[in-house]
C-alpha positions, 0 to 999 in steps of 0.5 A: 142630238136634239129631237126634230120631232114635232107635236104634229108627229105625236098627233099623227101617231095617236090618230093612227092608233086610235082613230080621230082624237077623242077629246073629252070635255065638260062644261065648267059648271059640272060637279067635280065628282062627276068630272072625276067619274068621267076621267075614271070611266075613260082612263083619263088624266085630264079633261078639257073644260069648254063652253060651246066648243070653246076651250076655257081651261083644263082640269087634271087629276093633279089639280083634283089631288091638290084641291083635295089636300088643301080643302078636303072632300067638300071640294068634290061637291063644287064645280070644275071651274073652281079648280080648273086651270083657266090659264093652261099653257098651250102648245102648237102642232109645230112645237118641237117635242123636246121643247114641250117635254122641257116645259112640262117637266119644268112647270110640273105639267101632266097635260098640255092642250094642242091648239092650232088657229084657235081650234083645240086639236088634242091634249098631250100628256107626259106619257105621249111625249115620253112614248114619242121620245122612245120611238125616236130613240128606237129609230135612231138606234136602228139607223146606227146599227145599220151604219156600224154594220155597214148595212144599207139604209133601210129606207133606201134598201130595195 
């Protein structure tokens, strides 16, 4: 059975848990070391790179690790735009979570920006996708238990 959940469901759950989306962004010219400090301070795995509220790319911890392993520590003195992914794969709120999950794992993506009508809504991580899949499994598990035991549907119970 394939999931019917969409990214908008993840956004709704996250916004309920933590309030409005708190998208952390940096300008492309910021030093990579400063961007890393921002990531550490806010426990983030990715930062949006933007100019004047316009999304231009994404920089992830994976990008930083890859740059460090290929070019050494001097990369930290460079700017974010030297390693950011300017061609980040984006998703839309009505994309099925299963499709996004598959894409993230096939392309080894840790984060995917969610954009609607040119506006960045949030950045979704693999953990967000896994949490949503787990929540859906729990819900289906409860429905199956009710069905097997002959209990009424919990949504219709009075």
